[in-house]
C-alpha positions as CSV (number, residue, x, y, z in Angstrom):
1,M,102.8,50.5,56.6
2,P,101.0,49.9,53.4
3,D,102.7,50.6,50.1
4,L,102.3,53.5,47.6
5,F,103.6,52.3,44.3
6,F,105.0,54.5,41.6
7,L,106.7,53.9,38.2
8,G,110.3,53.3,39.0
9,P,113.1,53.4,39.4
10,R,113.7,56.1,41.9
11,G,114.1,59.6,40.4
12,T,111.1,59.5,38.0
13,Y,108.5,62.2,37.8
14,S,106.1,59.5,39.1
15,E,108.2,59.4,42.4
16,I,107.8,63.3,42.6
17,G,104.1,62.8,42.2
18,A,104.0,60.0,44.8
19,K,105.8,62.3,47.3
20,K,103.3,65.0,46.6
21,A,100.4,62.5,47.2
22,L,101.7,61.6,50.6
23,G,100.8,65.0,51.8
24,F,97.0,64.3,51.2
25,L,96.9,60.8,52.7
26,D,95.8,60.3,56.3
27,D,97.8,57.0,56.8
28,D,101.5,56.5,56.5
29,Y,102.6,54.8,53.3
30,T,106.0,53.4,52.1
31,L,107.0,54.6,48.6
32,R,107.8,51.6,46.5
33,P,109.1,51.8,42.9
34,V,107.6,49.3,40.4
35,S,109.0,48.5,37.0
36,T,105.8,48.8,34.8
37,I,102.4,50.5,34.9
38,P,100.5,47.2,34.4
39,K,102.3,45.6,37.3
40,I,101.3,48.5,39.6
41,I,97.7,48.2,38.6
42,D,97.7,44.4,39.1
43,L,99.2,44.7,42.5
44,I,96.6,47.2,43.6
45,N,93.8,45.2,42.0
46,K,94.7,42.3,44.2
47,N,95.1,44.2,47.5
48,S,92.7,47.0,48.6
49,D,95.2,48.3,51.1
50,L,97.7,49.5,48.4
51,L,97.8,52.7,46.5
52,G,99.5,53.8,43.3
53,V,100.4,57.0,41.5
54,L,100.4,56.8,37.7
55,P,101.0,59.2,34.8
56,F,97.8,59.7,32.9
57,E,98.2,62.5,30.5
58,N,101.0,64.9,29.4
59,S,100.1,68.4,28.2
60,I,102.3,67.9,25.1
61,E,102.3,64.2,24.2
62,G,98.7,63.4,25.4
63,I,97.5,60.3,27.2
64,V,99.7,57.6,28.6
65,R,98.2,54.5,27.0
66,P,99.3,51.8,29.4
67,T,97.6,53.6,32.3
68,I,94.3,54.3,30.6
69,D,94.1,50.8,29.0
70,N,94.9,48.8,32.2
71,I,92.7,50.9,34.5
72,Y,89.8,50.0,32.2
73,L,90.6,46.2,32.5
74,S,90.9,46.4,36.4
75,D,88.6,47.1,39.3
76,V,90.8,50.0,40.6
77,K,89.4,53.5,40.8
78,I,90.9,57.0,40.5
79,I,90.7,58.7,43.9
80,G,92.8,61.8,43.2
81,E,94.6,63.9,40.6
82,I,98.0,65.7,40.9
83,D,99.6,67.9,38.3
84,I,103.4,67.9,38.2
85,K,105.6,70.4,36.1
86,I,108.0,68.6,34.0
87,E,111.4,70.2,33.7
88,H,113.9,68.0,31.8
89,C,117.6,68.3,32.3
90,L,120.5,66.9,30.2
91,I,122.6,64.8,32.5
92,S,125.8,62.8,32.3
93,K,128.4,61.0,34.5
94,F,130.9,63.4,32.8
95,D,130.9,67.1,32.1
96,D,131.9,67.5,28.5
97,I,128.9,68.0,26.3
98,S,131.0,68.1,23.1
99,K,131.8,64.3,23.4
100,I,128.2,63.2,23.6
101,K,127.0,60.9,20.8
102,H,124.1,59.0,22.5
103,I,121.1,60.4,24.4
104,I,119.0,58.0,26.5
105,S,115.4,58.7,27.7
106,H,111.8,57.9,27.7
107,P,110.3,58.3,24.2
108,Q,108.0,61.2,25.4
109,A,110.9,63.0,27.1
110,L,113.0,62.8,23.9
111,A,110.0,64.1,21.9
112,Q,109.4,67.0,24.4
113,C,113.1,68.0,24.0
114,S,113.4,67.6,20.2
115,R,114.2,71.2,19.5
116,Y,117.0,71.4,22.0
117,I,118.4,68.2,20.7
118,L,118.2,69.5,17.1
119,D,119.9,72.8,18.0
120,N,122.7,71.3,20.1
121,F,123.6,68.1,18.4
122,D,124.2,67.0,14.8
123,E,122.0,64.8,12.8
124,N,124.0,61.7,13.7
125,I,123.1,61.9,17.4
126,D,121.9,58.4,18.6
127,L,118.6,58.6,20.5
128,I,118.0,55.6,22.7
129,T,114.6,54.9,24.3
130,E,114.2,53.5,27.7
131,E,111.2,52.7,29.9
132,S,111.6,55.8,32.2
133,T,113.7,58.9,32.4
134,A,115.1,57.6,35.8
135,K,116.1,54.3,34.2
136,A,117.9,56.3,31.6
137,A,119.8,58.2,34.2
138,E,120.6,54.9,36.1
139,L,122.1,53.4,32.9
140,L,124.6,56.2,32.7
141,L,126.5,54.8,35.7
142,K,127.7,52.0,33.3
143,K,128.3,54.2,30.2
144,D,131.3,56.2,29.0
145,E,131.5,60.0,28.3
146,T,129.7,59.7,24.9
147,Y,126.4,59.0,26.7
148,C,124.0,61.3,28.4
149,A,120.3,61.2,29.4
150,V,117.2,63.4,29.5
151,A,115.8,63.2,33.1
152,S,114.8,65.2,36.1
153,C,117.2,67.1,38.3
154,V,116.0,64.7,41.1
155,A,117.3,61.8,39.1
156,A,120.6,63.5,38.6
157,K,120.9,64.1,42.4
158,D,119.8,60.5,43.2
159,F,122.4,58.9,40.9
160,K,125.0,61.6,41.6
161,L,125.3,62.7,38.0
162,N,126.2,66.0,36.5
163,I,123.6,68.4,35.1
164,L,124.8,69.7,31.8
165,A,121.7,71.8,30.9
166,E,118.5,72.6,32.8
167,N,114.9,72.9,31.7
168,I,115.6,71.9,28.1
169,G,112.1,71.1,27.2
170,D,110.7,72.8,24.0
171,I,107.6,74.0,25.8
172,K,108.3,75.4,29.3
173,E,104.7,74.9,30.5
174,N,105.0,71.2,30.3
175,K,102.9,69.3,32.9
176,T,101.8,65.8,33.4
177,R,98.6,64.8,35.1
178,F,99.1,61.9,37.6
179,V,96.3,60.0,39.1
180,I,96.2,58.2,42.5
181,I,94.5,54.8,42.2
182,S,93.0,52.4,44.8
183,K,90.6,49.6,44.9
184,K,88.7,51.1,47.8
185,E,86.9,54.3,48.1
186,M,88.9,57.0,49.9
187,N,87.8,60.6,50.7
188,L,90.8,62.9,49.9
189,G,88.7,66.1,49.6
190,K,85.9,67.7,47.6
191,K,85.3,65.6,44.5
192,E,85.6,67.9,41.5
193,R,86.0,65.5,38.6
194,T,84.4,62.3,37.4
195,S,86.0,59.8,35.0
196,I,84.0,57.3,32.9
197,A,84.6,54.9,30.2
198,F,81.9,53.8,27.7
199,N,81.3,52.0,24.4
200,T,78.6,53.4,22.2
201,K,76.1,51.7,20.0
202,N,77.4,51.3,16.4
203,E,75.0,53.7,14.9
204,S,75.0,57.2,13.4
205,G,75.0,60.0,16.1
206,A,75.7,57.6,19.0
207,L,78.5,59.7,20.5
208,L,76.5,62.9,19.8
209,K,73.8,61.6,22.1
210,I,76.3,61.3,24.9
211,L,77.4,64.8,24.3
212,Q,73.9,66.1,24.2
213,I,73.3,64.6,27.6
214,L,76.2,66.5,29.0
215,H,75.0,69.7,27.4
216,K,71.5,69.1,28.8
217,Y,72.8,69.0,32.4
218,N,75.4,71.9,31.7
219,L,78.3,69.6,32.4
220,N,81.8,70.3,31.1
221,L,83.6,67.6,29.3
222,S,87.2,68.4,29.9
223,F,88.8,65.3,28.3
224,I,87.8,62.6,25.9
225,E,89.9,59.9,24.2
226,S,89.1,56.8,22.2
227,R,91.0,53.6,22.5
228,P,90.5,50.3,20.6
229,S,88.1,48.0,22.4
230,K,90.5,45.1,21.8
231,K,87.5,42.9,21.2
232,V,86.2,43.8,17.7
233,F,88.3,45.5,15.0
234,G,87.0,49.0,14.4
235,E,85.2,49.2,17.8
236,Y,86.3,51.8,20.3
237,N,86.0,52.6,24.0
238,F,85.7,56.3,25.0
239,F,87.3,57.7,28.1
240,A,85.9,60.9,29.4
241,D,86.5,63.4,32.3
242,I,83.6,65.5,33.4
243,D,84.2,68.5,35.7
244,C,81.7,67.5,38.4
245,G,81.6,65.2,41.3
246,A,79.5,62.0,40.7
247,D,76.9,63.0,43.3
248,G,76.1,66.1,41.3
249,M,75.5,64.3,38.0
250,L,73.7,61.1,38.9
251,N,70.8,61.7,36.5
252,A,73.2,62.4,33.7
253,L,75.2,59.2,34.4
254,D,72.0,57.2,34.3
255,E,71.0,58.6,30.9
256,I,74.5,58.0,29.5
257,K,74.4,54.4,30.6
258,K,71.2,53.8,28.7
259,E,72.9,54.9,25.4
260,C,75.9,52.6,25.8
261,N,76.7,49.0,25.1
262,D,79.1,49.1,27.9
263,F,79.7,51.7,30.7
264,K,82.3,51.8,33.5
265,F,82.6,54.3,36.3
266,L,86.4,55.0,36.8
267,G,86.2,57.3,39.8
268,S,85.1,60.7,41.3
269,Y,87.9,62.6,42.9
270,P,89.5,65.9,43.9
271,F,92.4,67.9,42.4
272,L,95.3,67.7,44.8
C-alpha cells in the first residue's frame, strides 16, 4: 500500500487529520509519521504515489510557515482541506500538578494555552519548545515528576500518560486547517477552493489590481498572506485562497497571471 505521511511522531494533531483523510481516499494508504514538514513535501515531490497531510493554518496563531514556504518550492499540489478542532491537554507521567516546574510543547501550543499556564503556574515555570506536541509527550517517558507537556488526549493515550487537565486552550474554538498534498491530480469531491501564489510587479497599486480582478468576477478572497521571496530583499510572494473551483474562474486566473512577475497554481480542491 502507498504511504500517507503526517508530521510525527504518532499522537500529533496531524495524525488525527491523516486518519480523517483516510475516509475520503479510494485506495488504502499506510499512515507513516515523518519528522519534519520539509521532508514530507520532499518525499511526495519525488514520488507521485504518495500523499501527505500537513498543518497549514491555525485559527489563533495563523499560517504554518514551513508548509506554505515548502509547497511553493515544490511541484506538489493541494488536493483537499480538513479542519481539526484543537483541544490541548496537560499531561504527565505522574499525577501531582503541584510538583511541575517544566512544561514541554510545540511553540504554538504553548502560546495557545498561555492564559491557563499563567493562572496555574508561577512566573518561574520553565517553558520548553519542541518540534511537535506528540514529541513533547514522548519526551515525558524519560522525565521526572517535575515535567509535563501540552498535547492531545490521543498522545496521552498513545504514550500511556496521565491527563491532568483537559481542553486548556485559551480560546475553545481553536481549529487548525490541514491540507492533503499530492504530486498528481486526485478527485476527492467538488472543488470549492483554489490556492495560488504570485509575485506582483514592484509598482504602486500592483496588489490592488489583483484584488480588483477578483472583485470584477465576484470572487471571494478568503485568505491572503505575504512571505519573503528569498530572492530579493524586500520582495514578497503572496499566497491566496479563493472560494471557487479553478474551472469556474479560468478567465480571472488568466488576468491575474498577466499582472504578475511570477504565478503558481497550488491546487483546486474540496473541503473534507
